[in-house]
GUSELUM-620033 format. One record per residue: x, y, z of N, C-alpha, C in turn. Coordinates in steps of 0.1 Angstrom, whole numbers, plus 5000, padded with zeros to 4 digits. Example, Ala and Ser with C-alpha at 12.3 -4.5 7.8 and 13.67 -1.06 7.14 Angstrom:
513249435078512349555078513249675078/512849785071513749895071512950005079/
This chain:
685459942129685560082122684960182128/683660192134683260282141683960292156/684560212162685660222172686860302170/687660272160688460322154688260472153/687160502146686660652141686660722156/685960672165685760732177687060762184/687760662184689160682191689860792184/690160792172690660902164690161032167/688861052168688261182172688461232185/688561122194688861142209690161232211/691161132202692561172203692961302197/692261342188692061462181691761572190/690361572195690061662206690961662216/691561572223692361552234693761652230/694261602217695561672213695161802212/694061862207693862012205693662082217/692962012226693062052240694362082248/695061982246696562012250697262112244/697162132231697962242224697562382230/696062382231695662522234696162542248/696062432256696462462271697762522270/698662472263699862532264700262652259/699262722251699062852244698562962256/697462892263696762982273697062952285/697563012294697962972309696963042318/695963082316694863142325694263052334/694363082348693762992357692263052359/691462972366690163002371690262962385/689563042395689563012409688162982411/688262862417686862802420686662802438/685762872443685562872457684262762460/685062682470684362562474683262582483/684062662496683162702506683762792516/683462892519683962982526685363062522/686663052527687563082522688362982513/687562872511688562762504688262772492/689362762483689262782466690162692461/689862662448691062592441691162652429/692662672425692862742414693062622402/692362632390692462542380692662602367/693162512358693562582346692162592338/691962682328690662702323690662572314/691562522308691162382301690862272309/691462282319691162182330689562182334/689062302336687662322338686762292326/687262332312686362282302686462102304/687662042304687661892303686861832314/686761902326685961852335684661842333/684361972329682761992325682261882316/682961862301682761752292682561642301/683361582308683461462315682261442323/681961562328680661572342679661552334/679361632323678261612314677961472308/679161412304678761282300678261162310/679061192322678661122334677361152338/676961252337675361302341674261252332/674761242319674061192309673661042311/674760972312674860832314674060802328/673960872337673460842347671860852345/671560972339670061002335669660882329/670360872318669960732310669760612317/670760552326670560472334669360462344/668960592349668060612357666560602350/666460652341665160662332665160522324/666160462319666160312311666860242316/666860192328668060092332668259972325/666859922319667159782312668259822300/668359912295669459932284670659892288/671259942301672459912306672559782309/671459742317671759592320671659492308/670759492300670959452288671859432280/672659562279673959572274675259472280/674859512293676159432301675959292301/674559212301674359092300674759042287/674359112280674459052263676059042262/676859122267678659122267678759002272/678258962286678758882298678458732288/677058732281676458612277677258582265/677958672257678758662246680058582247/680558652261681858602266681658442269/680358412278680158262282680158202270/679358222259679158152247680458112241/681358232240682358202232683258092241/683358132251684258032259683657872262/682357862259681857752259682057672244/682057772235682357722220683657662220/684657742225686057702226686357562232/685457532244685657432253685157312244/683957342236683657222230684257192218/685257312211686057262202687257182207/687857212217688657142223688357012227/687256982231686756852233686856772222/685956832211686056762199687256712193/688256802194689756792189690356692197/690156682210690656582218690056432214/688856442213687856342208688556272194/689056342186689556302174691056262174/691756302183692956262184693156162196/692056142204691856002211692756032223/692756172227693456212237692756212249/692856092258691756072269691856172281/692956202283693256312296692556432290/692556482278692156612273690856602273/690256472267688656452267688056472282/688556412292688056412303687956552310/689156612310689256762314688456852307/688056822293687256922288685856922290/685656782291684356722294683856772306/684456762316684356802333684056962331/684557022323684157172322682957202316/682557092307681357112299680157072306/680356962316679456892321678656952332/677256992328676257052337674857022331/673757072337672557032332672157092318/672757192314672657242300673757172287/674457072292675457022282674456932273/674756972261674156922250674256762249/673056682243672856532246673956492236/674356562225675356512215676856492222/677156592229678256602238678656492246/677256442253677356332262677356192253/676856212243676956062236678356062231/679056182226680456162219681156132231/681056182244681756132255681755992259/680355932256680355782260681155712248/681255752236681855702228683155672226/684055792234685155802238685555702251/684655662257684855592270684855432265/684855412252685155262247686655232247/687055342248688755312251689555302265/688255312272688855322289687955212295/686555222295685655142303685455002295/684854912305684554762297682954782293/682854682287681354692279680254672290/680454612300679354612313679254762317/680354852319680354962325679755062315/679955052301679355122294677755112291/677554982291675854962290675255012305/675955012314675255082325675155222324/676055302318676055442312675155482306/674855382294673955402281672655392290/672455282298671155262304670755382314/671555442323671355572328670955692319/671355702308671155812300669955782292/669755662288668455622283667255642292/667455612306666255662316666255812317/667055902314666856032316666056102300/666456042288665956062278665155962273/664155932275663455832270662855842258/662955762248662455782234663155882224/664555892232665355982223666255892213/666255912200666955842192668455872191/668755992197670255992198670955922210/670055852218670655782227670555662224/669255612219669155462214669855402203/670255482195670955442182672355392186/673155482193674455422199674455312209/673355332217673055202226672755072218/672155082209671854982197672854922193/673955002188675054972183675854912190/676154942202676854882215676354762218/675154742221674354612223674754492212/674954542200675054462188676354412190/677554502193678754482192679254372204/678554382215678854292226677754202228/677054172219676054032217675054022229/674654142231673654152243672354152233/671754032230670954022218669354042223/669354002237667654052244667654192242/668654262247668654412247668554492234/669554392226669254462211667754452206/667054352210665854332201664954412208/664954432224664054562226664554682221/665854702224666054852215665654882201/665754772194665354772178663954792175/663054732184661654742186661354892188/661854932199661755062205661855182194/662955152187663555252178662655252166/662155132161661355102151659855192152/659555182165658255242169658355372167/659455442172659855592171659855642158/660855582150661055612137661455482127/660155472120659955372112661055382100/661755252099662555272086663955342086/664155372100665555442102666655332101/667355372091668855282086669355202099/669755302110670655212119669655122125/668455162128667555052133667454912125/667354952110667254822102668654762104/669554832103670754752103671154672116/670654722126670754672142669654532141/668454552136667754432135668354312126/668954372115669654262105670654192113/671454262120672354192127671954102139/670954142144670154052155669753952148/669053942137668553822130669553722124/670453792121671953712117672353602126/672453682138673053622149671853502154/670853542152669853412155669553332146/670053352135669853272122668453252118/667653392118666253392114666453462102/666753392091666753442077665953502072/664553452073663453522069663153672072/663353692084663253832091664453902087/665453852085666853922081666553972068/666153902057666053962044665054062043/664054072054662854172052663654342056/664754292065665354422069666254462059/666854372052667854412039667154472028/665954392027665154472013664954622018/664354652027664154782034665154862031/666354822035667854902033667854922020/668054822012668354831997667154931990/666054911995664954991986665355171990/665655172003665655312005667155402004/668155292005669355352003670055281992/669555231982670255171971671455241964/672555211962673855291955674755361966/674055351979674755421990676055331994/677055392003677755352009677355222017/676355232026675955152037675555022028/675155022016674654912009675454861999/676754891998677754861989678054731989/678154631999678454502000677254412004/676054512007674754412010674254342003/674354371988673654291978674054141977/675454151977675953991976675553901992/675753982002675353922013673653882012/672853972006671453932006671153831996/672053781987671753681980672053551987/672953551995673153442005672053412012/671653522021670453522030669253482023/669153542011667953482005667853322002/668853281999668853121997668753042012/669153112022669253052035667653072039/667053172035665553172039664753102032/665053072021664352962015664652822020/665452802026665752672031664952672045/664752772049663952772063662652772060/661952872050660652872048660652882032/660152772025660052762010659152852004/658052922013657353002006657453172009/658453192016658753312022658853412009/659453351998659453471986658553461975/657253391981656053351970655653501965/655453601973654953731969655753811968/657053791968658253861968658453961956/658954071956659454141943660554191945/661554161934662954201933663154311925/662154401923662554531918663454621926/663954581938664954671947666254651941/666554521936667954471933668454551920/669754571920670254631908670354561895/670354421895670254321887668954241886/668554181875667754091874667853921881/667153891889667553791897666753651888/667453531887666853431882666053381891/664853341889664053271901663953121900/664553061887664552911887665652871895/666652921899667652901908666952831923/665952911924665352901937664652771940/664252701929663552571929663952451939/665552421939666152341948666052381960/666352501965666052551978664852551983/663952581974662252561981662052421983/662652321976662352191979663052151991/664352171994664952172007664252222018/663852332017662952402027661852322030/660952292020659852192021660052072030/661152002024661551882029662151882046/662652002048662952022063661752042071/660852122067659452122075658752002075/658751912063658151802064659051682073/660051722073660951602083660951672097/660751782101660351822115659051772120/658251742111656951702115657051532116/658051472110658451332112657851262097/657651342088657151282076658351272068/659051162070660251152062660151102048/659151002046658750962033658351092022/657451152028657151292022658251382019/659151402027660251462024661351422014/661451272016662251232005661751221993/660551221992659951231979660151351973/659951471980660151601975661551631969/662151571975663751601974664051501961/663651411960663851311947663351381935/661951411935661651501923662151621919/662651701930663551801927664451781922/665251691925666751621920666451591904/665151501902665251501888665051591879/664551721884664151821876665251931877/666351911886667352031887668651961886/668851851892670251771891670951871903/670551941913671152001922671851901930/673151921936673951791942673551851957/672851971961672551981975671351921975/670451881967669351791970669851661976/670751611968671251481972671751471987/672551591990673051592003671751592014/670651682010669651672020668951542019/668951472009668351342009668951242017/670151252017671051172027670751182040/670551332044670451372056668951312060/667851302051666651262056666551122058/667651032049667550902052668350882064/669350942068669950922082668850952094/668251062093667351092103666151002105/665750952094664650862093664850712101/666250682103666550562109666950452097/667350512086667650412074666250352068/665550442069664250392062664450322047/664050202045664450132034663650182024/662450262022661750292013662450432006/662950502015663750612013665050582004/665650472010666850422003666250361989/665150321987664550281973664550381964/663950511971663850621964665150671954/666250651962667550691958668050571948/667750461950667950371939667450381926/665850441928665450481918666150591908/666850681915667550761908668750701900/669150611906670350531899669750451890/668450381889668050311878667250391870/667150511868666350601859667450601847/666750631835667150651822668350751822/667850851829668950971829669850951841/670450851840671350821853672150941857/672650981868673551081874674550991883/675851001880676850961887676750991902/676551121906676351151921675251091928/674351051921672950991928673450811929/674150771920674750641919675750621930/676750711932677650701943676950701956/675850801957675350801971674550691974/673950631964673050511965674150401970/675050371964676150281969676950311980/677150431983677550451997676450432008/675250452005674250422016673950272017/674450192007674250042006675349982014/676450042012677849992020677650032033/677050142039676850192054675850072061/674850012050674049932057674349772054/675849762051676449622050675949542039/675449602029674849552017676049552006/677149492010678349512001678049461987/677749341985677349301969676549401962/675449431968674549551959675449671957/676249731968676949861966678249841954/678649721955679649691945679049661930/677749611931677149611918676849761913/676449831920676049991917677450061912/678450021918679750071915680150041899/679849911899680449831886679349911875/678449961877677850041866678150181863/678950221873679550361871680650371863/680750441852681950421843682550561844/683950531847684550681847685650681834/685850761829686950811819688250751823/688950691813690250641817691050731819/691350831811692250951813692051021827/691151041831691051151842690051081855/690151141866689451111877688151201877/688051281869686751361869685851321858/684551351862683451291854682351361857/681151391847680251471847679251421858/678651541862677451511875676251531868/676051571858674751641852673951531845/672651541845671851431837671651511825/671551441814671351491800670251581800/670451671790669251761788669151891798/670151931805670052041814670952121810/670852261817671752351811673052331818/673352261827674652231833675452111826/674852071814675451961809677052011804/677951911806679451931804680051971819/679152001827679952031843680551911849/682051951855682651811856682451801872/682851681874682751621887683751661897/683651701910684751741918685751621922/686851651928687551551932686851471944/686351561952685651491961684651341959/684051361949683351281944684051161938/685051201931686051081926686651001938/687151091948687451021959686750921964/685150961965684350871970684350731959/684250751948684050631939685150511945/686350591943687550481946687450451961/687150531969687150491985686250361987/684950401980684150271982684550131975/685250141964685850051959686749971967/687750041971688750001981688149951994/687150002001686649972014685849832010/685149831998684449681997685549581994/686549611987687449531983688149451996/688549572006688949502018688049422026/686749482025685649392034685649242028/685749242015685549132010686949062007/687949092015689249012015689849022001/689849091992690149101979691449191981/692549141985693749241986694249311976/694649221964695049281951694149411946/692849361948691749471942691849611949/692049571964692149691972693349761970/694349701967695649771966695649861952/694849781942694649861929693750001931/692749971940691950101941692450211949/693550161958694150271964694950361959/695350311947696450411940695750531935/694450541930693950671927694150761940/693550721951693350791965694950851968/695950811962697250831966697950891956/697350981949697651051938698651131939/699851141931701151221933700651361938/699851441929699751581933699151601947/698351511950697551511964698451521974/699451391974700651371983701551501983/701751531973702851671972702251791979/700751801975700151901982700051911996/699651782001699651752016701151792021/701951752016703351742022703551912023/703651972012704052102009703252192020/701952152022700752232029701552222043/
């Protein structure tokens, strides 16, 4: 606005002088030296006088206060450079969003100097994902990391890249370095979490997930983490049965039933005993836990302990004890029969199967023992097939062809055949 006002006043003065110059044609003679003189219009003399006075004033100001002129000039030049840099930065960011690699490289080359912000350099490396290989990117990040030691702006995307390309040794070093610099940083926690998942170190994994859920509960980054966390808690118990001993679940959005952890703790304890070669103790832990919970996973673990022990007879007797108990469970009886068959005790296996009674109308039957909350739960088709398969195999081994043919019928149910054919 001030500039427009100044221009208007200047134009008014010049116009006034031009008008009066046309009305007054008087000339002034200026003697320069000797007989040499110049004839000028009086209005020209006035205009030159004004201009000369302004020039002399500016020269005097420059001589007496030169920093004012220099600062004004440098300020204008600096603003020009800043505006140009800002425009280049905007062009670079726009090209990055559009994934225009040619423009990305062109604008970055114009910005690339010692004063280039680190954020621009990181953004440029992110764009190189579409051009360079993983090894080339790792080298570039390593070079940038060497120049900016301990800078999270470099370490965090470097950690993300290392996780993506499964450089787990590098990921571990970067994660610990980040945690030393910034405790509880979400990207560091997520990076360590992925590293522990890859290493199947579930105890360490759930610790990272707990910190994430505590600090960022309800956020987008933890939206799908709760369900994964429950799965990892179960895996952690299988690795270390005491890992949740002093664990508080207040960070979870819903209350968690700790009673479901009992079978998992038993499996974890049995695995530790098994690693120490204490197969009998491991079998005993699993047997007692199954008697209390009737979890099928305990039976699977018990079978694995029996095989790892070299078919220890005492462990087989433990499983037989489940079959002979008052609250007999069909899965335990089937497992006992299966192991007897595998040890060529056909008569004993057949005797156990004869004590398993299936409903006539269906091939499904209960798996739980009486008195548990799971009463009424139905047996899966896999267990049903095991029942008939054992009876079939025993009949074949004993040369009872008609019985074998009879037992084969349930294994070739129409629905199963059609399902296999259509699949």
